[in-house]
C-alpha positions in Angstrom: 87.0 -53.9 97.4 88.0 -55.0 93.9 91.6 -55.4 95.0 90.6 -57.6 97.9 88.5 -59.6 95.5 91.3 -60.1 93.0 93.6 -60.9 96.1 91.2 -63.7 97.3 91.1 -65.3 93.5 94.7 -65.0 93.3 95.2 -66.6 96.6 92.8 -69.7 96.0 94.5 -70.2 92.4 98.1 -70.2 93.9 96.7 -72.5 96.5 95.9 -75.1 94.0 99.6 -74.9 92.8 100.6 -75.2 96.4 98.8 -78.2 96.6 100.6 -79.9 93.8 103.6 -78.9 95.2 103.2 -80.6 98.9 100.9 -83.7 97.8 104.1 -85.7 96.6 105.9 -84.6 100.2 102.7 -85.8 101.9 102.8 -89.3 100.3 106.2 -89.9 101.4 105.8 -88.5 105.0 102.7 -90.7 105.4 103.9 -94.1 103.6 107.4 -94.3 103.5 107.8 -92.4 106.6 110.7 -90.2 105.5 111.1 -86.6 105.2 112.6 -86.1 101.6 114.8 -83.0 102.1 115.4 -82.9 98.3 111.9 -82.8 97.3 112.0 -78.9 96.6 115.2 -79.6 94.6 113.6 -82.4 92.5 110.8 -79.6 91.7 113.4 -77.3 90.1 115.1 -80.1 88.4 111.8 -80.6 86.7 112.0 -77.1 85.8 115.4 -77.5 84.1 114.5 -80.5 82.5 111.6 -79.0 80.7 114.1 -76.2 79.7 116.4 -78.6 78.2 113.8 -80.4 76.2 112.4 -77.0 75.2 115.9 -75.8 73.7 116.5 -79.4 72.4 113.4 -80.0 70.6 111.5 -76.8 70.4 108.5 -78.1 72.7 106.5 -75.9 74.8 106.3 -76.4 78.7 103.3 -78.5 78.4 104.6 -80.7 75.7 107.6 -81.3 77.8 105.6 -83.0 80.5 105.3 -85.8 78.2 109.1 -86.8 78.7 109.4 -84.9 82.4 107.1 -87.0 84.1 107.8 -90.3 83.3 111.4 -89.5 83.7 110.6 -88.0 87.1 108.9 -91.4 88.1 112.1 -93.3 87.2 114.3 -91.1 89.0 112.1 -91.5 92.2 111.9 -95.3 91.7 115.5 -95.6 91.2 116.4 -93.3 94.3 114.0 -95.5 96.5 115.2 -98.7 95.1 118.9 -98.1 95.2 119.5 -96.4 98.4 116.5 -95.4 100.5 115.4 -99.1 100.8 118.7 -100.1 102.2 118.5 -97.7 105.0 114.9 -97.6 106.1 115.3 -99.8 109.3 118.5 -97.9 110.3 116.7 -95.1 111.9 115.5 -91.7 110.9 118.9 -90.3 110.0 120.4 -92.1 107.1 117.3 -91.2 105.0 117.7 -87.8 106.0 121.5 -87.7 105.1 120.7 -89.5 101.5 117.9 -86.8 100.5 120.0 -83.8 101.9 123.0 -85.3 99.7 120.9 -85.5 96.7 119.6 -81.9 97.4 123.2 -80.7 97.4 124.1 -82.6 94.1 121.1 -81.5 92.5 121.8 -77.9 93.1 125.4 -78.1 92.0 124.8 -80.1 89.1 122.2 -77.5 87.9 124.6 -74.6 88.9 127.4 -76.6 86.6 125.3 -76.9 83.7 122.8 -74.1 83.4 124.7 -71.3 85.5 123.4 -69.3 88.4 121.3 -67.2 85.7 117.6 -66.7 86.4 115.4 -68.9 83.9 111.8 -69.1 82.9 109.7 -71.5 80.9 108.4 -69.2 78.2 104.6 -69.5 77.2 102.1 -67.1 75.6 99.7 -68.4 78.0 101.1 -66.7 80.7 100.0 -63.1 79.2 96.5 -64.5 78.8 93.6 -63.7 81.4 90.0 -63.8 81.7 88.2 -60.6 82.6 85.4 -60.9 85.2 85.1 -56.6 85.7 87.2 -54.1 84.2 89.4 -54.4 87.5 89.0 -58.2 88.1 90.9 -60.6 86.0 91.7 -64.3 86.1 95.0 -65.1 85.1 94.9 -68.1 82.7 97.8 -69.7 84.1 97.4 -69.5 87.5 93.7 -71.0 86.7 95.5 -74.1 84.7 98.0 -74.4 87.6 95.1 -74.7 90.4 93.0 -76.9 87.9 96.2 -79.0 87.8 96.7 -79.2 91.2 93.2 -80.3 91.9 93.2 -83.0 88.8 96.3 -84.5 90.4 94.8 -84.9 93.9 91.7 -86.3 92.6 93.7 -88.8 90.4 95.6 -89.8 93.3 92.6 -90.6 95.5 90.9 -92.8 92.6 94.3 -94.5 92.4 94.7 -95.1 95.9 91.1 -96.4 96.3 90.6 -98.4 93.1 93.9 -100.2 92.1 95.8 -102.9 93.6 99.0 -101.0 93.9 97.2 -98.2 95.5 95.4 -100.7 98.2 99.0 -102.0 98.8 100.5 -98.6 99.1 97.6 -97.6 101.9 97.9 -101.1 103.6 101.8 -100.4 103.8 101.2 -97.1 105.2 98.9 -98.6 107.9 101.0 -101.4 108.9 103.8 -102.6 106.5 104.3 -105.9 108.5 100.7 -106.9 108.1 101.0 -106.0 104.5 104.1 -108.1 104.0 102.2 -111.2 105.7 99.5 -110.6 102.9 102.2 -111.0 99.9 102.6 -107.2 99.5 106.5 -106.5 98.2 107.3 -103.8 100.6 110.2 -102.3 98.8 108.5 -102.3 95.5 105.6 -100.3 96.9 108.1 -97.8 98.3 109.6 -97.4 95.1 106.2 -96.9 93.2 105.3 -94.4 96.0 108.3 -92.5 95.6 108.0 -92.5 91.9 104.5 -91.2 92.3 105.6 -88.5 94.5 108.1 -87.3 91.8 105.7 -87.5 89.0 103.8 -84.9 91.0 106.6 -82.9 91.7 107.6 -82.8 87.8 104.2 -81.6 87.0 104.2 -79.0 89.9 107.7 -78.0 88.8 106.8 -77.2 85.2 104.0 -75.4 86.3 106.3 -73.2 88.8 108.9 -72.6 85.8 106.1 -71.0 83.9 104.9 -68.9 86.5 108.1 -68.0 88.2 111.7 -67.4 87.8 113.9 -70.2 89.1 117.6 -70.7 90.0 119.5 -73.8 90.9 119.0 -73.1 94.5 115.4 -72.2 94.5 114.5 -75.4 95.7 114.5 -74.5 99.4 111.6 -72.2 99.2 109.2 -74.9 97.6 110.4 -77.5 100.2 109.3 -75.1 103.0 105.9 -74.6 101.0 105.5 -78.4 100.8 106.4 -78.5 104.7 103.8 -75.9 105.3 100.8 -77.8 103.3 101.6 -81.1 104.9 101.8 -79.5 108.2 98.3 -77.7 107.6 96.7 -80.4 105.9 97.8 -83.2 108.2 99.9 -86.3 107.4 98.4 -89.0 105.3 95.3 -87.1 103.8 95.9 -86.3 100.3 92.5 -84.3 100.0 93.3 -82.4 103.0 96.4 -81.2 101.0 94.3 -79.3 98.8 92.4 -77.4 101.4 95.8 -76.8 103.2 97.2 -75.3 100.0 94.3 -73.0 99.5 94.5 -71.9 103.1 98.4 -71.3 102.8 97.9 -69.4 99.3 95.0 -67.1 100.9 97.1 -66.3 103.9 100.2 -65.2 101.7 98.2 -63.4 99.2 95.3 -61.7 100.9 98.1 -60.8 103.9 100.2 -59.3 101.4 97.4 -57.2 100.2 96.6 -56.0 103.6 100.0 -55.4 105.0 102.4 -55.0 101.8 103.8 -57.4 99.3 107.0 -57.7 101.5 104.9 -59.2 104.1 103.5 -62.2 102.3 106.1 -65.1 103.0 106.1 -64.0 106.7 102.1 -64.2 107.1 102.1 -67.5 105.5 104.7 -68.9 107.7 103.0 -67.2 110.8 99.7 -69.2 110.0 102.1 -72.5 109.9 103.6 -71.5 113.3 99.8 -70.9 114.8 98.8 -74.4 113.4 101.8 -76.2 114.9 100.8 -74.4 118.1 97.1 -75.1 117.9 96.8 -78.4 115.9 100.1 -80.0 115.5 98.5 -82.9 113.7 97.1 -81.0 110.8 93.6 -80.0 110.2 92.6 -83.4 108.4 95.1 -85.7 109.8 94.3 -89.5 109.5 
């Protein structure tokens, strides 16, 4: 029983991190209406940027966020403004090809500069845990990651509801032609949305780099997780992303506890397939 309780706690905490991984993908799906195939690779790019700043300045991973997050916003805004905005009216394929090309470019650049060796962002926080009983513990780093995912989603919700740019992003998502008639600069709005998406990817990427080993080609794993969270939660619902992340995290960890660790990913993806069959629009779609 204690092992199952521990697995449930671990699954919920991991789900908060999965929500942070998927919320940026959900924004771009719902607002810009494109599939960012490089989303997972941008997460891993954030890991390596943090690793670089740690090695260059001796900063810990959390302090590196001060540089990594604004830099990721700039990268996302620049990608949208210089390339994606130019092909948005040419069908679904050109944005897919651009993001796929960026995925390959990021992987090969990381491979060239950092080699194929496994990396990890070291912090003493990874070894700390909070004891509930003699056999049940809450890993502090998992707790921080879950809380970070919750905070990101709450802040995004407040930003979307209470700021001019947030309202412009929501209006553009609903009807971009009507938003243009009301004076909204669509291309700038898309750029800001992509920048915010990359900021969330930056935070999630650093947290992933602390918890797990990463390689230049690890992005595909987190791209699939982001897809799963978006599909389960429903496109366009930021808060639904949190519930979807927890569902996916619980499915993996509790399923692994019941059937064995080697079945963790399989069970998570079975939940995804069932969702596609039963409710393809997602649990909380708008």
